[in-house]
Backbone as ProteinMPNN parsed JSONL, in Angstrom:
{"seq_chain_A": "MLNLKIGFWQMHHVPTLFLHPSRRLRTLALTVHAEILRVESVRAQMFSFLREVASAEQVEAILGSWCMATRDQDRHVAPIAQSSWDAHVSFASADAAAAAEDKKLVLDATQMAALLVFVQRTLLDPLALHAYLNPVQVPVDVSVPKIVRGKPVPTVSAAAQTLRTDGEPMERAKGESEEESETDRKARLRIGALGALQWILGTFAFHPSSILGGPLFSGCM", "coords_chain_A": {"N_chain_A": [[91.772, 109.804, 85.418], [92.342, 107.127, 84.829], [94.502, 107.466, 83.125], [96.427, 108.436, 84.888], [96.785, 106.189, 86.495], [97.815, 104.379, 84.644], [100.191, 105.676, 84.016], [101.449, 105.536, 86.52], [101.743, 102.756, 86.793], [103.542, 102.217, 84.696], [105.772, 103.835, 85.398], [106.545, 103.033, 88.021], [106.395, 100.279, 88.252], [106.796, 98.681, 85.893], [109.674, 98.763, 84.948], [111.014, 97.607, 87.185], [109.696, 95.113, 87.596], [109.928, 93.843, 85.089], [112.603, 93.223, 85.005], [113.026, 91.761, 87.242], [114.484, 89.603, 89.76], [113.005, 87.282, 90.18], [111.762, 84.75, 88.232], [109.1, 84.017, 87.952], [107.687, 86.362, 88.631], [108.584, 88.075, 86.598], [107.483, 86.806, 84.377], [104.691, 86.985, 84.921], [104.34, 89.788, 85.034], [105.058, 90.62, 82.431], [103.16, 89.249, 80.966], [100.753, 90.398, 81.869], [101.232, 93.034, 81.043], [101.3, 92.677, 78.248], [98.656, 91.905, 77.787], [97.305, 94.21, 78.588], [98.114, 95.978, 76.594], [96.607, 95.104, 74.509], [94.183, 96.31, 74.668], [92.713, 98.879, 73.045], [92.149, 101.621, 73.785], [93.525, 101.881, 76.198], [96.1, 101.245, 75.422], [96.653, 103.42, 73.753], [96.783, 105.474, 75.636], [98.974, 104.664, 77.146], [101.059, 104.866, 75.289], [100.873, 107.56, 74.744], [101.619, 108.616, 77.198], [104.338, 107.895, 77.256], [105.302, 109.381, 75.114], [104.639, 112.079, 75.651], [104.472, 112.753, 78.394], [106.167, 111.328, 80.199], [109.381, 111.551, 81.798], [112.802, 111.919, 80.594], [114.384, 110.072, 81.946], [112.485, 108.244, 82.834], [111.456, 107.265, 80.409], [113.754, 106.048, 79.469], [114.12, 103.955, 81.387], [111.74, 102.466, 81.144], [111.525, 101.715, 78.374], [114.038, 100.535, 78.115], [114.052, 98.362, 79.983], [111.948, 96.855, 78.971], [112.819, 96.202, 76.364], [115.149, 94.765, 77.016], [113.977, 92.605, 78.278], [113.056, 91.127, 76.163], [115.142, 89.59, 75.478], [115.523, 87.896, 77.554], [117.101, 85.476, 79.596], [115.661, 83.269, 80.265], [113.755, 80.812, 78.711], [111.004, 80.792, 78.751], [110.184, 83.298, 79.455], [111.273, 85.251, 77.693], [109.923, 84.946, 75.067], [107.362, 86.042, 75.55], [107.816, 88.756, 76.07], [109.13, 89.395, 73.676], [107.181, 88.99, 71.692], [105.298, 90.945, 72.384], [106.849, 93.298, 72.171], [107.605, 93.27, 69.429], [105.111, 93.534, 68.27], [104.242, 96.039, 69.044], [106.238, 98.01, 69.06], [108.451, 99.99, 67.131], [110.879, 101.315, 64.787], [110.813, 102.001, 62.212], [110.194, 104.252, 59.576], [108.166, 103.718, 57.926], [106.114, 102.897, 59.446], [104.643, 105.028, 60.25], [101.943, 105.599, 59.848], [100.711, 103.687, 61.41], [101.552, 104.542, 63.889], [100.214, 106.922, 64.114], [97.692, 106.038, 64.583], [98.009, 104.986, 67.031], [98.692, 102.33, 67.166], [101.223, 101.388, 67.176], [104.281, 102.085, 68.913], [106.331, 104.201, 67.647], [109.618, 104.689, 67.679], [111.621, 107.583, 68.071], [114.784, 109.224, 67.281], [115.711, 110.294, 69.675], [114.428, 108.782, 71.674], [115.497, 106.306, 71.045], [118.117, 106.817, 71.707], [117.881, 107.1, 74.463], [117.185, 104.506, 75.11], [119.55, 103.205, 74.414], [121.305, 104.317, 76.297], [120.361, 103.163, 78.674], [120.943, 100.495, 78.178], [123.739, 100.628, 78.035], [124.342, 101.389, 80.678], [123.585, 99.094, 82.008], [125.319, 97.131, 80.97], [127.798, 98.1, 81.817], [127.623, 98.277, 84.638], [125.818, 96.166, 86.063], [124.89, 95.5, 88.646], [124.632, 97.956, 89.933], [122.585, 99.045, 88.424], [120.538, 97.289, 89.107], [120.272, 97.905, 91.829], [119.384, 100.519, 91.562], [116.863, 100.152, 90.415], [115.677, 98.722, 92.413], [115.437, 100.01, 95.15], [116.638, 100.124, 98.566], [114.422, 99.279, 101.125], [113.526, 101.101, 103.885], [112.763, 100.144, 107.165], [109.859, 101.187, 108.946], [108.858, 102.388, 112.058], [105.847, 101.57, 113.283], [104.48, 101.128, 115.571], [101.908, 101.168, 118.034], [101.317, 102.778, 121.07], [100.455, 100.876, 123.956], [97.774, 100.982, 126.172], [97.163, 100.402, 129.51], [94.976, 100.317, 132.098], [94.924, 103.062, 132.075], [97.592, 103.753, 131.856], [100.54, 104.018, 129.893], [102.007, 101.196, 128.297], [105.082, 99.697, 127.57], [105.744, 98.596, 124.276], [106.789, 96.191, 121.811], [108.256, 97.153, 118.897], [107.508, 96.741, 115.356], [109.794, 96.778, 113.828], [111.735, 96.087, 115.689], [111.025, 93.506, 116.203], [112.108, 92.088, 114.172], [114.68, 91.618, 114.828], [117.284, 89.671, 116.37], [118.068, 88.468, 119.682], [120.629, 89.35, 120.088], [120.737, 91.582, 118.627], [121.126, 91.321, 115.923], [119.813, 90.987, 112.562], [116.962, 88.877, 112.068], [116.923, 85.728, 110.408], [115.323, 85.13, 107.301], [113.105, 83.009, 105.432], [114.418, 82.081, 102.362], [113.432, 83.536, 99.343], [112.618, 83.151, 95.828], [113.871, 85.276, 94.495], [115.922, 85.931, 96.241], [117.635, 83.86, 96.061], [119.211, 84.167, 93.904], [122.455, 84.608, 92.924], [125.056, 87.162, 93.025], [126.73, 86.904, 90.854], [125.161, 85.41, 89.042], [123.101, 87.256, 88.713], [124.38, 89.453, 87.511], [125.118, 88.232, 85.124], [122.607, 87.554, 84.019], [121.383, 90.091, 83.621], [123.229, 91.312, 81.906], [123.1, 89.654, 79.692], [120.518, 90.229, 78.785], [120.911, 92.933, 78.181], [122.833, 92.839, 76.134], [121.318, 91.592, 74.189], [119.38, 93.572, 73.741], [121.052, 95.546, 72.723], [121.767, 94.325, 70.372], [119.347, 94.489, 68.989], [119.132, 97.269, 68.687], [121.403, 97.865, 67.092], [120.76, 96.344, 64.873], [118.484, 97.687, 64.012], [119.63, 100.118, 63.327], [121.166, 99.262, 61.163], [119.242, 98.708, 59.242], [117.944, 101.139, 58.971], [119.767, 103.42, 58.532], [119.874, 106.096, 57.606], [117.83, 107.328, 58.943], [118.602, 107.396, 61.572], [121.234, 108.24, 61.713], [122.99, 111.147, 62.429], [121.277, 111.967, 64.337], [120.721, 112.04, 67.947], [121.457, 109.507, 68.756], [123.962, 108.038, 68.273], [125.785, 110.088, 68.286], [125.626, 111.265, 70.792], [125.976, 109.278, 72.653], [127.986, 107.451, 72.21]], "CA_chain_A": [[92.199, 108.902, 86.488], [92.953, 105.949, 84.223], [95.799, 107.874, 82.603], [97.328, 108.508, 86.027], [97.081, 104.823, 86.917], [98.697, 103.807, 83.634], [101.5, 106.286, 84.216], [102.03, 104.986, 87.749], [102.132, 101.373, 86.487], [104.748, 102.225, 83.873], [106.903, 104.461, 86.085], [106.969, 102.421, 89.272], [106.322, 98.818, 88.273], [107.316, 98.019, 84.694], [111.123, 98.485, 84.927], [111.404, 96.702, 88.27], [109.144, 93.771, 87.404], [110.446, 93.225, 83.865], [113.974, 92.755, 85.256], [113.048, 91.219, 88.605], [115.193, 88.32, 89.877], [112.061, 86.165, 90.165], [111.25, 84.403, 86.902], [107.638, 84.01, 88.01], [107.21, 87.745, 88.587], [108.84, 88.593, 85.256], [106.491, 86.206, 83.482], [103.373, 87.565, 85.205], [104.336, 91.206, 84.672], [105.068, 90.737, 80.98], [101.869, 88.756, 80.481], [99.766, 91.451, 82.154], [101.549, 94.159, 80.163], [100.879, 92.322, 76.894], [97.195, 91.926, 77.748], [96.892, 95.616, 78.668], [98.352, 96.6, 75.293], [95.575, 94.653, 73.574], [93.033, 97.221, 74.794], [93.103, 100.018, 72.213], [92.123, 102.898, 74.496], [94.585, 101.873, 77.198], [97.362, 101.294, 74.687], [96.848, 104.798, 73.298], [97.184, 106.275, 76.789], [100.33, 104.272, 77.523], [101.983, 105.448, 74.322], [100.817, 109.011, 74.945], [102.421, 108.891, 78.387], [105.751, 107.798, 76.903], [105.655, 110.44, 74.16], [104.356, 113.448, 76.051], [104.452, 112.999, 79.834], [107.296, 110.718, 80.901], [110.676, 112.213, 81.734], [113.806, 111.162, 79.847], [114.804, 108.956, 82.792], [111.409, 107.26, 82.839], [111.449, 106.637, 79.085], [114.942, 105.19, 79.441], [113.912, 102.758, 82.204], [110.617, 101.671, 80.628], [111.906, 101.101, 77.105], [115.207, 99.688, 78.318], [113.687, 97.105, 80.643], [111.086, 96.109, 78.053], [113.655, 95.651, 75.303], [116.013, 93.748, 77.605], [113.162, 91.426, 78.594], [112.899, 90.313, 74.958], [116.302, 88.682, 75.405], [115.651, 87.251, 78.859], [117.773, 84.179, 79.473], [114.678, 82.201, 80.467], [113.068, 80.554, 77.443], [109.571, 81.016, 78.904], [109.955, 84.727, 79.655], [111.65, 86.035, 76.514], [108.931, 84.997, 73.984], [106.252, 86.917, 75.912], [108.278, 90.129, 75.843], [109.456, 89.561, 72.264], [105.933, 89.112, 70.943], [104.713, 92.249, 72.705], [107.728, 94.337, 71.617], [107.501, 93.246, 67.964], [103.772, 93.954, 67.87], [103.891, 97.403, 69.446], [107.36, 98.954, 69.018], [109.155, 100.015, 65.864], [111.587, 102.548, 64.445], [110.665, 102.194, 60.777], [109.369, 105.39, 59.185], [107.009, 103.194, 57.221], [105.059, 102.636, 60.415], [104.112, 106.304, 60.716], [100.486, 105.527, 59.875], [100.341, 102.898, 62.585], [101.791, 105.372, 65.064], [99.151, 107.919, 64.178], [96.516, 105.366, 65.117], [98.415, 104.443, 68.319], [98.857, 100.885, 67.123], [102.617, 101.116, 67.491], [105.114, 103.151, 69.445], [107.435, 104.363, 66.711], [110.65, 105.404, 68.413], [112.441, 108.553, 67.357], [116.199, 109.099, 67.611], [115.901, 110.619, 71.095], [114.023, 107.613, 72.459], [116.492, 105.26, 70.803], [119.298, 107.18, 72.486], [117.574, 106.767, 75.857], [117.264, 103.048, 75.186], [120.962, 102.843, 74.385], [121.895, 104.707, 77.578], [119.973, 102.145, 79.658], [121.718, 99.295, 77.843], [125.119, 100.886, 78.436], [124.396, 101.348, 82.142], [123.485, 97.696, 82.429], [126.535, 96.418, 80.595], [128.926, 98.58, 82.607], [127.46, 97.98, 86.068], [124.481, 95.596, 86.242], [124.458, 95.53, 90.047], [124.2, 99.322, 90.218], [121.269, 99.192, 87.806], [119.585, 96.541, 89.936], [120.053, 98.698, 93.038], [118.604, 101.689, 91.155], [115.483, 99.717, 90.206], [115.169, 98.102, 93.648], [116.032, 100.713, 96.296], [116.469, 99.482, 99.868], [113.27, 99.759, 101.887], [113.855, 101.347, 105.288], [111.617, 99.822, 108.025], [109.282, 102.304, 109.691], [108.243, 101.97, 113.317], [104.441, 101.979, 113.294], [103.873, 100.577, 116.779], [100.975, 102.053, 118.755], [101.441, 102.553, 122.517], [99.367, 100.141, 124.578], [97.335, 101.608, 127.414], [96.56, 99.488, 130.486], [94.529, 101.042, 133.281], [95.258, 104.475, 131.927], [99.029, 103.978, 131.806], [101.172, 103.434, 128.702], [102.829, 100.01, 128.505], [106.036, 99.548, 126.463], [105.481, 97.543, 123.297], [107.897, 95.885, 120.908], [107.932, 97.638, 117.553], [107.641, 95.758, 114.281], [111.199, 96.746, 113.412], [112.501, 95.376, 116.7], [110.675, 92.09, 116.137], [112.908, 91.444, 113.141], [116.032, 91.48, 115.33], [117.518, 88.626, 117.347], [118.404, 89.001, 121.004], [121.937, 89.998, 120.027], [120.632, 92.776, 117.801], [121.31, 91.026, 114.515], [118.547, 90.687, 111.877], [116.532, 87.483, 112.039], [116.971, 85.162, 109.074], [114.038, 84.812, 106.696], [113.159, 81.967, 104.416], [114.834, 82.681, 101.108], [112.539, 83.439, 98.216], [113.284, 82.909, 94.544], [114.736, 86.398, 94.138], [117.077, 85.972, 97.126], [118.504, 82.737, 95.748], [120.057, 84.549, 92.787], [123.737, 85.145, 93.355], [125.46, 88.364, 92.302], [127.283, 86.481, 89.563], [124.023, 85.064, 88.177], [122.354, 88.488, 88.429], [125.138, 90.214, 86.521], [125.042, 87.519, 83.848], [121.242, 87.667, 83.493], [121.136, 91.449, 83.153], [124.092, 91.596, 80.757], [122.558, 88.913, 78.547], [119.413, 91.042, 78.283], [121.442, 94.177, 77.616], [123.457, 92.518, 74.85], [120.228, 91.347, 73.253], [118.811, 94.871, 73.391], [122.031, 96.211, 71.858], [121.647, 93.678, 69.072], [118.169, 95.065, 68.325], [119.462, 98.65, 68.326], [122.328, 97.85, 65.964], [120.014, 95.828, 63.728], [117.63, 98.78, 63.547], [120.524, 101.073, 62.671], [121.598, 98.69, 59.888], [118.136, 98.79, 58.297], [117.496, 102.523, 58.809], [120.877, 104.298, 58.911], [119.616, 107.5, 57.299], [116.875, 107.862, 59.916], [119.229, 107.522, 62.875], [122.494, 108.964, 61.585], [122.825, 112.578, 62.564], [120.49, 112.212, 65.533], [121.487, 111.904, 69.185], [121.684, 108.113, 69.138], [125.368, 107.701, 68.346], [126.596, 111.273, 68.538], [125.631, 111.63, 72.195], [126.101, 108.144, 73.564], [129.172, 106.655, 71.933]], "C_chain_A": [[92.905, 107.669, 85.92], [94.344, 106.268, 83.708], [96.84, 107.942, 83.714], [97.741, 107.118, 86.49], [98.038, 104.15, 85.938], [100.101, 104.361, 83.788], [102.197, 105.733, 85.437], [102.532, 103.574, 87.517], [103.444, 101.358, 85.708], [105.959, 102.755, 84.636], [107.455, 103.606, 87.212], [106.982, 100.892, 89.266], [106.989, 98.146, 87.077], [108.824, 97.761, 84.747], [111.558, 97.471, 85.983], [110.942, 95.279, 88.016], [109.68, 93.09, 86.161], [111.846, 92.655, 84.062], [114.119, 92.153, 86.654], [113.788, 89.884, 88.658], [114.264, 87.107, 89.794], [111.526, 85.925, 88.755], [109.724, 84.449, 86.875], [107.074, 85.424, 87.916], [107.443, 88.368, 87.214], [107.788, 88.082, 84.277], [105.123, 86.844, 83.669], [103.295, 89.015, 84.746], [104.272, 91.388, 83.155], [103.754, 90.26, 80.362], [100.788, 89.805, 80.687], [99.977, 92.644, 81.225], [101.072, 93.892, 78.741], [99.357, 92.367, 76.758], [96.661, 93.352, 77.8], [97.027, 96.288, 77.308], [97.345, 96.16, 74.238], [94.352, 95.57, 73.586], [93.402, 98.54, 74.123], [93.163, 101.329, 72.982], [93.245, 102.996, 75.53], [95.948, 101.962, 76.52], [97.67, 102.719, 74.221], [97.318, 105.687, 74.449], [98.599, 105.94, 77.234], [101.361, 104.896, 76.587], [102.015, 106.967, 74.459], [101.665, 109.419, 76.148], [103.907, 108.893, 78.048], [106.182, 108.946, 75.989], [105.611, 111.83, 74.783], [104.524, 113.747, 77.539], [105.735, 112.522, 80.519], [108.573, 111.534, 80.731], [111.647, 111.345, 80.942], [114.261, 109.931, 80.631], [113.755, 107.85, 82.817], [111.325, 106.529, 81.511], [112.594, 105.644, 78.976], [114.69, 103.877, 80.174], [112.826, 101.857, 81.631], [110.996, 100.962, 79.342], [113.083, 100.144, 77.282], [114.868, 98.349, 78.937], [112.828, 96.234, 79.743], [111.924, 95.449, 76.963], [114.581, 94.557, 75.836], [115.249, 92.471, 77.911], [112.964, 90.537, 77.371], [114.043, 89.333, 74.777], [116.564, 88.047, 76.771], [116.248, 85.862, 78.678], [116.814, 83.009, 79.666], [113.841, 82.025, 79.199], [111.558, 80.712, 77.538], [109.238, 82.507, 79.005], [110.163, 85.508, 78.366], [110.572, 86.074, 75.425], [107.752, 85.925, 74.287], [106.62, 88.365, 75.624], [108.537, 90.374, 74.363], [108.204, 89.78, 71.426], [105.304, 90.482, 71.15], [105.525, 93.381, 72.075], [107.576, 94.416, 70.094], [106.155, 93.799, 67.495], [103.526, 95.442, 68.091], [105.017, 98.427, 69.376], [108.072, 98.85, 67.683], [109.952, 101.305, 65.736], [111.376, 102.909, 62.979], [109.749, 103.367, 60.472], [108.115, 104.94, 58.458], [105.838, 102.939, 58.156], [104.434, 103.93, 60.944], [102.59, 106.275, 60.81], [99.999, 104.753, 61.095], [100.52, 103.711, 63.85], [100.682, 106.389, 65.235], [97.886, 107.328, 64.767], [96.812, 104.714, 66.466], [98.463, 102.92, 68.33], [100.282, 100.487, 67.491], [103.27, 102.349, 68.095], [106.342, 103.246, 68.543], [108.482, 105.262, 67.366], [111.379, 106.397, 67.521], [113.89, 108.411, 67.837], [116.466, 109.379, 69.084], [115.535, 109.438, 71.986], [114.982, 106.446, 72.257], [117.763, 105.54, 71.599], [119.091, 106.844, 73.955], [117.661, 105.265, 76.079], [118.722, 102.594, 75.232], [121.663, 103.186, 75.694], [121.6, 103.653, 78.643], [120.784, 100.864, 79.433], [123.172, 99.467, 78.281], [125.278, 100.808, 79.952], [124.389, 99.906, 82.639], [124.764, 96.935, 82.142], [127.711, 96.814, 81.484], [128.821, 98.202, 84.078], [126.058, 97.447, 86.336], [123.993, 95.627, 87.688], [123.997, 96.923, 90.455], [122.831, 99.574, 89.611], [120.199, 98.486, 88.631], [119.261, 97.323, 91.206], [119.211, 99.929, 92.743], [117.128, 101.321, 90.997], [114.851, 99.139, 91.469], [115.808, 98.773, 94.861], [115.724, 100.016, 97.606], [115.298, 100.121, 100.609], [113.65, 99.897, 103.359], [112.636, 101.039, 106.155], [111.163, 101.034, 108.835], [108.577, 101.777, 110.93], [106.812, 102.501, 113.371], [103.722, 101.438, 114.536], [103.008, 101.635, 117.469], [101.09, 101.762, 120.25], [100.204, 101.849, 123.082], [99.039, 100.764, 125.936], [96.65, 100.564, 128.305], [96.25, 100.273, 131.754], [94.992, 102.504, 133.255], [96.733, 104.781, 131.86], [99.624, 103.319, 130.562], [102.077, 102.266, 129.08], [103.779, 99.867, 127.318], [105.667, 98.372, 125.565], [106.705, 97.359, 122.42], [107.49, 96.288, 119.506], [108.126, 96.534, 116.526], [109.084, 95.641, 113.831], [112.035, 95.94, 114.393], [112.225, 93.883, 116.661], [111.477, 91.347, 115.083], [114.357, 91.244, 113.57], [116.118, 90.337, 116.333], [117.883, 89.284, 118.672], [119.747, 89.71, 121.019], [121.937, 91.209, 119.108], [120.816, 92.546, 116.321], [119.965, 90.694, 113.865], [118.251, 89.198, 111.898], [116.548, 86.983, 110.605], [115.566, 84.84, 108.596], [114.217, 83.661, 105.714], [113.474, 82.623, 103.079], [113.79, 82.449, 100.025], [113.336, 83.236, 96.945], [114.263, 84.02, 94.208], [115.994, 86.434, 94.984], [118.05, 84.849, 96.847], [119.447, 83.063, 94.593], [121.35, 85.174, 93.302], [124.076, 86.4, 92.548], [126.005, 88.014, 90.92], [126.168, 86.152, 88.582], [123.25, 86.32, 87.774], [123.074, 89.314, 87.362], [125.038, 89.552, 85.143], [123.667, 87.694, 83.214], [120.983, 89.05, 82.895], [121.996, 91.774, 81.922], [123.629, 90.843, 79.507], [121.405, 89.712, 77.927], [119.895, 92.308, 77.608], [122.1, 93.929, 76.256], [122.397, 92.224, 73.789], [119.576, 92.64, 72.796], [119.742, 95.64, 72.46], [121.98, 95.622, 70.453], [120.464, 94.258, 68.294], [118.463, 96.486, 67.86], [120.357, 98.691, 67.085], [121.65, 97.311, 64.705], [119.095, 96.888, 63.141], [118.451, 99.812, 62.797], [120.938, 100.57, 61.297], [120.512, 98.825, 58.828], [117.717, 100.234, 58.009], [118.61, 103.5, 59.18], [120.593, 105.768, 58.674], [118.68, 108.138, 58.311], [117.545, 108.15, 61.245], [120.492, 108.375, 62.806], [122.24, 110.463, 61.632], [121.984, 112.958, 63.765], [121.341, 111.99, 66.765], [121.867, 110.476, 69.544], [123.167, 107.803, 69.315], [126.236, 108.917, 68.654], [126.684, 111.614, 70.019], [125.928, 110.513, 73.154], [127.379, 107.358, 73.35], [130.438, 107.495, 72.095]], "O_chain_A": [[93.923, 107.221, 86.449], [95.261, 105.456, 83.831], [97.993, 107.558, 83.517], [98.9, 106.89, 86.835], [98.956, 103.439, 86.345], [101.083, 103.623, 83.704], [103.403, 105.485, 85.406], [103.615, 103.215, 87.979], [104.349, 100.583, 86.018], [107.05, 102.193, 84.537], [108.669, 103.46, 87.356], [107.526, 100.278, 90.183], [107.677, 97.138, 87.241], [109.228, 96.607, 84.6], [112.369, 96.587, 85.709], [111.712, 94.336, 88.199], [109.872, 91.875, 86.166], [112.239, 91.715, 83.37], [115.229, 92.055, 87.178], [113.727, 89.11, 87.703], [114.69, 86.026, 89.384], [110.906, 86.808, 88.162], [109.13, 84.873, 85.884], [106.097, 85.66, 87.206], [106.594, 89.108, 86.718], [107.271, 88.837, 83.454], [104.466, 87.205, 82.693], [102.306, 89.427, 84.14], [103.513, 92.22, 82.659], [103.296, 90.805, 79.357], [99.996, 90.071, 79.783], [99.019, 93.198, 80.687], [100.506, 94.776, 78.097], [98.832, 92.813, 75.737], [95.676, 93.671, 77.134], [96.166, 97.073, 76.909], [97.245, 96.783, 73.181], [93.581, 95.599, 72.627], [94.303, 99.24, 74.583], [94.131, 102.077, 72.846], [93.84, 104.058, 75.716], [96.839, 102.669, 76.99], [98.815, 103.167, 74.29], [98.163, 106.56, 74.251], [99.346, 106.824, 77.653], [102.399, 105.39, 77.027], [103.068, 107.586, 74.305], [102.346, 110.444, 76.117], [104.651, 109.77, 78.487], [107.311, 109.426, 76.088], [106.456, 112.671, 74.478], [104.703, 114.908, 77.905], [106.315, 113.246, 81.328], [108.821, 112.124, 79.68], [111.359, 110.184, 80.651], [114.495, 108.872, 80.048], [114.09, 106.666, 82.822], [111.145, 105.312, 81.481], [112.428, 104.539, 78.458], [115.004, 102.806, 79.655], [112.965, 100.634, 81.628], [110.816, 99.75, 79.221], [113.12, 99.074, 76.675], [115.339, 97.311, 78.473], [112.963, 95.01, 79.748], [111.751, 94.265, 76.676], [114.774, 93.535, 75.178], [115.802, 91.375, 77.817], [112.732, 89.336, 77.508], [113.935, 88.367, 74.022], [117.701, 87.704, 77.096], [115.931, 85.161, 77.718], [117.12, 81.883, 79.273], [113.284, 82.992, 78.68], [110.886, 80.763, 76.508], [108.128, 82.92, 78.672], [109.327, 86.33, 77.991], [110.316, 87.153, 74.89], [107.199, 86.532, 73.369], [105.848, 89.107, 75.017], [108.203, 91.439, 73.844], [108.172, 90.65, 70.556], [104.831, 91.104, 70.2], [104.956, 94.316, 71.511], [107.436, 95.505, 69.538], [106.071, 94.45, 66.454], [102.697, 96.043, 67.408], [104.775, 99.611, 69.612], [108.273, 97.753, 67.162], [109.731, 102.263, 66.477], [111.726, 104.01, 62.555], [108.659, 103.473, 61.035], [107.129, 105.673, 58.378], [104.701, 102.783, 57.71], [103.767, 103.917, 61.979], [102.009, 106.849, 61.731], [99.007, 105.118, 61.726], [99.73, 103.588, 64.786], [100.259, 106.685, 66.352], [97.093, 108.039, 65.384], [95.979, 103.978, 66.995], [98.294, 102.294, 69.376], [100.525, 99.41, 68.036], [102.877, 103.485, 67.831], [107.278, 102.457, 68.671], [108.248, 106.452, 67.578], [111.711, 106.1, 66.373], [114.185, 107.579, 68.695], [117.352, 108.767, 69.679], [116.248, 109.13, 72.941], [115.249, 105.687, 73.188], [118.406, 104.619, 72.102], [120.007, 106.36, 74.62], [118.151, 104.808, 77.112], [119.078, 101.702, 76.001], [122.52, 102.431, 76.154], [122.481, 103.289, 79.422], [121.249, 100.236, 80.384], [123.765, 98.543, 78.838], [126.241, 100.224, 80.449], [125.104, 99.556, 83.578], [125.24, 96.176, 82.986], [128.523, 95.969, 81.86], [129.822, 97.845, 84.699], [125.193, 98.196, 86.79], [122.794, 95.768, 87.927], [123.062, 97.054, 91.244], [122.001, 100.248, 90.22], [119.102, 99.008, 88.83], [118.101, 97.394, 91.613], [118.408, 100.344, 93.579], [116.248, 102.083, 91.396], [113.627, 99.076, 91.579], [116.64, 98.162, 95.533], [114.674, 99.39, 97.75], [115.198, 101.344, 100.706], [114.048, 98.923, 103.998], [111.569, 101.605, 105.919], [111.981, 101.802, 109.34], [107.793, 100.831, 110.855], [106.585, 103.705, 113.489], [102.498, 101.309, 114.543], [103.332, 102.822, 117.483], [100.972, 100.606, 120.658], [99.069, 102.177, 122.737], [99.931, 101.035, 126.739], [95.679, 99.926, 127.897], [97.146, 100.82, 132.398], [95.389, 103.079, 134.269], [97.112, 105.951, 131.811], [99.257, 102.196, 130.215], [102.821, 102.337, 130.058], [103.334, 99.911, 126.171], [105.322, 97.292, 126.044], [107.545, 98.251, 122.301], [106.48, 95.81, 118.988], [108.804, 95.537, 116.774], [109.553, 94.554, 113.493], [112.932, 95.198, 113.992], [113.079, 93.079, 117.037], [111.527, 90.117, 115.091], [115.176, 90.763, 112.788], [115.161, 90.06, 117.057], [117.992, 90.507, 118.764], [119.985, 90.573, 121.863], [122.984, 91.796, 118.836], [120.678, 93.481, 115.531], [119.069, 90.178, 114.533], [119.148, 88.366, 111.765], [116.222, 87.731, 109.683], [114.729, 84.35, 109.354], [115.317, 83.381, 105.237], [112.85, 83.619, 102.713], [113.326, 81.329, 99.814], [114.564, 83.157, 96.969], [115.354, 83.76, 93.7], [117.031, 86.909, 94.523], [119.178, 84.872, 97.34], [120.385, 82.31, 94.333], [121.321, 86.162, 94.036], [123.461, 86.667, 91.515], [125.773, 88.73, 89.945], [126.217, 86.562, 87.422], [122.797, 86.437, 86.635], [122.45, 89.811, 86.425], [124.892, 90.231, 84.126], [123.564, 87.952, 82.015], [120.433, 89.168, 81.8], [121.527, 92.442, 81.0], [123.757, 91.349, 78.392], [121.323, 89.855, 76.707], [119.353, 92.715, 76.58], [121.937, 94.727, 75.333], [122.57, 92.575, 72.622], [119.255, 92.8, 71.618], [119.291, 96.302, 71.526], [122.134, 96.34, 69.465], [120.562, 94.493, 67.09], [118.082, 96.865, 66.753], [120.105, 99.451, 66.149], [121.935, 97.769, 63.599], [118.942, 96.981, 61.923], [118.026, 100.322, 61.76], [121.052, 101.36, 60.36], [120.813, 99.032, 57.652], [117.194, 100.525, 56.932], [118.415, 104.334, 60.064], [121.026, 106.611, 59.459], [118.724, 109.35, 58.521], [117.117, 109.044, 61.975], [120.786, 109.137, 63.727], [121.361, 110.972, 60.938], [121.966, 114.118, 64.177], [122.548, 111.776, 66.656], [122.542, 110.26, 70.551], [123.585, 107.356, 70.383], [127.316, 108.776, 69.228], [127.679, 112.182, 70.469], [126.115, 110.754, 74.346], [127.811, 106.649, 74.259], [131.544, 106.99, 71.901]]}, "name": "protein", "num_of_chains": 1, "seq": "MLNLKIGFWQMHHVPTLFLHPSRRLRTLALTVHAEILRVESVRAQMFSFLREVASAEQVEAILGSWCMATRDQDRHVAPIAQSSWDAHVSFASADAAAAAEDKKLVLDATQMAALLVFVQRTLLDPLALHAYLNPVQVPVDVSVPKIVRGKPVPTVSAAAQTLRTDGEPMERAKGESEEESETDRKARLRIGALGALQWILGTFAFHPSSILGGPLFSGCM"}
């Protein structure tokens, strides 16, 4: 059961929250994630999920959002992600022993390629990536008919309550995430993507023989 919950957290919450427009949510999510990774048994299950259970698309989103968070433009957010990433993720073959003990997630060439794909998607079209991570929620009418003296009485659905008399949506108070303009959003995501690309290229510079010949550059560039 715990393994299922960990998988659900990583698949459905990590990518969205790590790159969320709200700085507060990014900070909280990364802090919780870092604390979870401190628990040895839970950390082992999270890494096992990424190695053996997660699909290529899920690995791409989880690793990509985590790595991009290490270069978050906010000076309070980035250090949290950077510390967690440095402590638990590596590509060095020298860390094989640590990987065997589930202390670190040692990325292979396939996982590095997935990370690069996510970075490329962000650089090319950050708004499309944001839409992918934050799909539009369609309102569902859950109104229950009201019965008065044995006869149904028309009620106003929850969806209808969000509309003005002219049929247009009612304005809501803007939250932190809604205050981010498209220009700011594109800049924020591209800054993170460029930082992640810097880490990938730096890893390649230190371990060219481990990556060269794998799918990292042959399949993505």
